[in-house]
VEXDRENDO-89285 format. One record per residue (C-alpha): residue number from 1; residue in three letters; x, y negated, z. Coordinates in nm, 4 decimals, m for minus. Each point is the difference from the previous one (the first is absolute). Layout:
BEGIN
node num:NUM	residuo:ALA	X:X	Y:Y	Z:Z;
...
This chain:
BEGIN
node num:1	residuo:MET	X:0.5474	Y:m0.7836	Z:0.6798;
node num:2	residuo:THR	X:0.2312	Y:0.1742	Z:0.2460;
node num:3	residuo:ASP	X:0.3696	Y:m0.0039	Z:m0.0835;
node num:4	residuo:LEU	X:0.1182	Y:0.3592	Z:m0.0314;
node num:5	residuo:THR	X:0.3603	Y:m0.0747	Z:m0.0948;
node num:6	residuo:PRO	X:0.1989	Y:0.3175	Z:0.0645;
node num:7	residuo:ASN	X:0.2896	Y:0.0148	Z:0.2424;
node num:8	residuo:LEU	X:0.0416	Y:m0.3567	Z:0.1194;
node num:9	residuo:PRO	X:0.3381	Y:0.0301	Z:0.1748;
node num:10	residuo:GLU	X:m0.1128	Y:m0.1473	Z:0.3322;
node num:11	residuo:VAL	X:m0.3038	Y:0.2312	Z:0.0146;
node num:12	residuo:VAL	X:0.2112	Y:0.3056	Z:m0.0850;
node num:13	residuo:ALA	X:0.2389	Y:m0.1012	Z:0.2813;
node num:14	residuo:GLU	X:m0.2918	Y:m0.0236	Z:0.2468;
node num:15	residuo:ILE	X:m0.1289	Y:0.3441	Z:m0.0949;
node num:16	residuo:ARG	X:0.3474	Y:0.1578	Z:0.0074;
node num:17	residuo:SER	X:0.0518	Y:m0.1382	Z:0.3503;
node num:18	residuo:LEU	X:m0.3361	Y:0.1353	Z:0.1196;
node num:19	residuo:PHE	X:0.0733	Y:0.3383	Z:m0.1580;
node num:20	residuo:GLU	X:0.3440	Y:0.0258	Z:0.1646;
node num:21	residuo:ARG	X:m0.1476	Y:m0.1031	Z:0.3356;
node num:22	residuo:TYR	X:m0.2638	Y:0.2722	Z:m0.0364;
node num:23	residuo:GLU	X:0.2596	Y:0.2627	Z:m0.0940;
node num:24	residuo:GLN	X:0.2089	Y:m0.0839	Z:0.3081;
node num:25	residuo:ALA	X:m0.3120	Y:0.0098	Z:0.2173;
node num:26	residuo:LEU	X:m0.0676	Y:0.3551	Z:m0.1244;
node num:27	residuo:ILE	X:0.3450	Y:0.1082	Z:0.1203;
node num:28	residuo:ASP	X:m0.0344	Y:m0.1858	Z:0.3313;
node num:29	residuo:LYS	X:m0.3655	Y:0.1032	Z:0.0467;
node num:30	residuo:ASP	X:m0.0853	Y:m0.3645	Z:0.0554;
node num:31	residuo:VAL	X:m0.3769	Y:0.0425	Z:m0.0048;
node num:32	residuo:GLU	X:m0.0543	Y:m0.3735	Z:0.0476;
node num:33	residuo:VAL	X:0.1824	Y:m0.0797	Z:m0.3270;
node num:34	residuo:LEU	X:m0.1559	Y:0.2965	Z:m0.1811;
node num:35	residuo:ASP	X:m0.3475	Y:m0.1111	Z:0.1021;
node num:36	residuo:ALA	X:0.0725	Y:m0.3653	Z:m0.0823;
node num:37	residuo:THR	X:0.0963	Y:0.1015	Z:m0.3543;
node num:38	residuo:PHE	X:m0.3406	Y:0.1533	Z:m0.0743;
node num:39	residuo:TRP	X:m0.3361	Y:m0.1702	Z:m0.0374;
node num:40	residuo:ASN	X:m0.2081	Y:0.0671	Z:0.3113;
node num:41	residuo:SER	X:m0.3087	Y:0.1158	Z:m0.1871;
node num:42	residuo:PRO	X:m0.2095	Y:0.3138	Z:m0.0418;
node num:43	residuo:HIS	X:0.0684	Y:m0.0413	Z:m0.3747;
node num:44	residuo:THR	X:0.3771	Y:0.0520	Z:0.0306;
node num:45	residuo:ILE	X:0.1265	Y:0.3375	Z:m0.1240;
node num:46	residuo:ARG	X:0.3314	Y:0.1761	Z:0.0561;
node num:47	residuo:TYR	X:0.0583	Y:0.3416	Z:m0.1526;
node num:48	residuo:ALA	X:0.3074	Y:0.1637	Z:0.1513;
node num:49	residuo:LEU	X:0.1490	Y:0.3472	Z:m0.0255;
node num:50	residuo:HIS	X:m0.1926	Y:0.1258	Z:0.3040;
node num:51	residuo:GLU	X:m0.2728	Y:m0.2590	Z:0.0361;
node num:52	residuo:ASN	X:m0.2867	Y:m0.1602	Z:m0.1840;
node num:53	residuo:GLY	X:m0.0453	Y:m0.3239	Z:0.1890;
node num:54	residuo:TYR	X:m0.3364	Y:m0.1548	Z:m0.0770;
node num:55	residuo:GLY	X:m0.0183	Y:m0.3311	Z:0.1810;
node num:56	residuo:PHE	X:0.2446	Y:m0.1837	Z:0.2225;
node num:57	residuo:ASP	X:m0.0979	Y:0.1919	Z:0.3158;
node num:58	residuo:ALA	X:0.0835	Y:0.3385	Z:m0.1559;
node num:59	residuo:ILE	X:0.3300	Y:m0.1347	Z:m0.1351;
node num:60	residuo:HIS	X:0.0884	Y:m0.1417	Z:0.3420;
node num:61	residuo:ALA	X:m0.0800	Y:0.3320	Z:0.1732;
node num:62	residuo:HIS	X:0.2404	Y:0.1827	Z:m0.2319;
node num:63	residuo:ARG	X:0.2754	Y:m0.2560	Z:0.0663;
node num:64	residuo:VAL	X:m0.0335	Y:0.0440	Z:0.3758;
node num:65	residuo:ALA	X:0.0208	Y:0.3812	Z:m0.0300;
node num:66	residuo:ARG	X:0.2971	Y:m0.0008	Z:m0.2412;
node num:67	residuo:PRO	X:0.3453	Y:0.0634	Z:0.1504;
node num:68	residuo:PRO	X:0.2718	Y:m0.2647	Z:m0.0481;
node num:69	residuo:GLY	X:0.3006	Y:0.0693	Z:m0.2179;
node num:70	residuo:PRO	X:0.1348	Y:m0.0307	Z:m0.3506;
node num:71	residuo:GLY	X:m0.3077	Y:0.1616	Z:m0.1523;
node num:72	residuo:ILE	X:m0.0203	Y:0.1670	Z:m0.3370;
node num:73	residuo:LYS	X:0.2183	Y:m0.2296	Z:m0.2101;
node num:74	residuo:GLU	X:0.3583	Y:0.1049	Z:m0.0573;
node num:75	residuo:LYS	X:0.0926	Y:m0.2250	Z:m0.2914;
node num:76	residuo:ARG	X:m0.1734	Y:m0.2694	Z:m0.2023;
node num:77	residuo:LEU	X:m0.0055	Y:0.0741	Z:m0.3709;
node num:78	residuo:ARG	X:m0.2023	Y:m0.2880	Z:m0.1407;
node num:79	residuo:LEU	X:m0.1818	Y:m0.2970	Z:0.1510;
node num:80	residuo:GLU	X:m0.2418	Y:m0.2007	Z:m0.2144;
node num:81	residuo:ILE	X:m0.1717	Y:m0.3165	Z:0.1199;
node num:82	residuo:LEU	X:m0.2642	Y:m0.1696	Z:m0.2122;
node num:83	residuo:THR	X:m0.1638	Y:m0.3223	Z:0.1081;
node num:84	residuo:LEU	X:m0.2800	Y:m0.1676	Z:m0.1924;
node num:85	residuo:GLY	X:m0.0346	Y:m0.3632	Z:0.0904;
node num:86	residuo:ARG	X:0.0419	Y:m0.0859	Z:0.3666;
node num:87	residuo:ASP	X:m0.2576	Y:0.2286	Z:0.1600;
node num:88	residuo:PHE	X:0.0296	Y:0.3545	Z:m0.1403;
node num:89	residuo:ALA	X:0.2876	Y:0.2480	Z:m0.0060;
node num:90	residuo:THR	X:0.0841	Y:0.3661	Z:m0.0328;
node num:91	residuo:VAL	X:0.3057	Y:0.1826	Z:0.1292;
node num:92	residuo:ASN	X:0.0947	Y:0.3430	Z:m0.1332;
node num:93	residuo:LEU	X:0.2863	Y:0.2040	Z:0.1369;
node num:94	residuo:GLU	X:0.1377	Y:0.3260	Z:m0.1327;
node num:95	residuo:PHE	X:0.2263	Y:0.1844	Z:0.2438;
node num:96	residuo:LYS	X:0.1725	Y:0.3306	Z:0.0693;
node num:97	residuo:MET	X:m0.1693	Y:0.1747	Z:0.2886;
node num:98	residuo:ARG	X:0.2098	Y:0.0875	Z:0.3002;
node num:99	residuo:GLY	X:0.0734	Y:0.3730	Z:0.0133;
node num:100	residuo:ARG	X:m0.2086	Y:0.0862	Z:m0.3068;
node num:101	residuo:ASP	X:0.0779	Y:0.0173	Z:m0.3672;
node num:102	residuo:VAL	X:m0.2976	Y:m0.2112	Z:m0.1040;
node num:103	residuo:VAL	X:m0.0642	Y:m0.3579	Z:m0.1015;
node num:104	residuo:GLY	X:m0.2110	Y:m0.2139	Z:0.2302;
node num:105	residuo:ARG	X:m0.2106	Y:m0.2907	Z:m0.1178;
node num:106	residuo:GLN	X:m0.1398	Y:m0.2868	Z:0.2002;
node num:107	residuo:SER	X:m0.2222	Y:m0.2842	Z:m0.1117;
node num:108	residuo:GLN	X:m0.1473	Y:m0.2982	Z:0.1792;
node num:109	residuo:THR	X:m0.2450	Y:m0.2625	Z:m0.1204;
node num:110	residuo:PHE	X:0.0347	Y:m0.3377	Z:0.1723;
node num:111	residuo:VAL	X:m0.2518	Y:m0.2843	Z:m0.0009;
node num:112	residuo:ARG	X:0.0640	Y:m0.3436	Z:0.1493;
node num:113	residuo:PHE	X:m0.3033	Y:m0.0990	Z:0.2072;
node num:114	residuo:PRO	X:m0.0507	Y:m0.3733	Z:0.0671;
node num:115	residuo:ASP	X:m0.0335	Y:0.0525	Z:0.3761;
node num:116	residuo:LEU	X:0.2207	Y:0.3098	Z:0.0507;
node num:117	residuo:GLY	X:0.2872	Y:m0.0229	Z:m0.2450;
node num:118	residuo:TRP	X:0.1294	Y:0.3071	Z:m0.1859;
node num:119	residuo:LYS	X:m0.1630	Y:0.3319	Z:0.0897;
node num:120	residuo:VAL	X:0.0119	Y:0.3485	Z:m0.1494;
node num:121	residuo:VAL	X:m0.3513	Y:0.0995	Z:m0.1071;
node num:122	residuo:SER	X:0.0910	Y:0.3357	Z:m0.1524;
node num:123	residuo:ALA	X:0.2994	Y:0.2324	Z:0.0288;
node num:124	residuo:HIS	X:0.0940	Y:0.3460	Z:m0.1224;
node num:125	residuo:VAL	X:0.2835	Y:0.2457	Z:0.0656;
node num:126	residuo:SER	X:0.0321	Y:0.3209	Z:m0.1999;
node num:127	residuo:THR	X:0.2541	Y:0.2424	Z:m0.1393;
node num:128	residuo:MET	X:0.0699	Y:0.1108	Z:m0.3519;
node num:129	residuo:GLU	X:0.1203	Y:0.3482	Z:m0.0797;
node num:130	residuo:GLY	X:0.1990	Y:0.0615	Z:m0.3163;
node num:131	residuo:GLU	X:0.3136	Y:m0.1403	Z:m0.1582;
node num:132	residuo:LYS	X:0.2103	Y:m0.2091	Z:0.2368;
node num:133	residuo:PRO	X:0.1611	Y:m0.3296	Z:m0.1014;
node num:134	residuo:TRP	X:0.3211	Y:0.0746	Z:0.1952;
């Protein structure tokens, strides 16, 4: 049976580090890091505000076209990391959108592959209209 112990501290630390590296790469438009974070597969999906990326190639094309800069996040409101065992994790971020009075939400699903290490296999960014937490 696979051990699915939640939030082993060393695994949470690994995922937090990968997440922070990815967030900085978004600001810097470091396509190499952005690409390295995601599973290079036609099965990888990334839903963004202005993109439905089906497969690594479509996600990569969007990254190349995207301008560098601070992006849509003005302030982090809540970051939740859940790891199950040593090979599966989710990251969920709630944030205030830059220049808009809406809440943004971001999620990433990470899987540790034996030959590749941690990779995002699915990601989603969306907004939520309605009552604001700030």
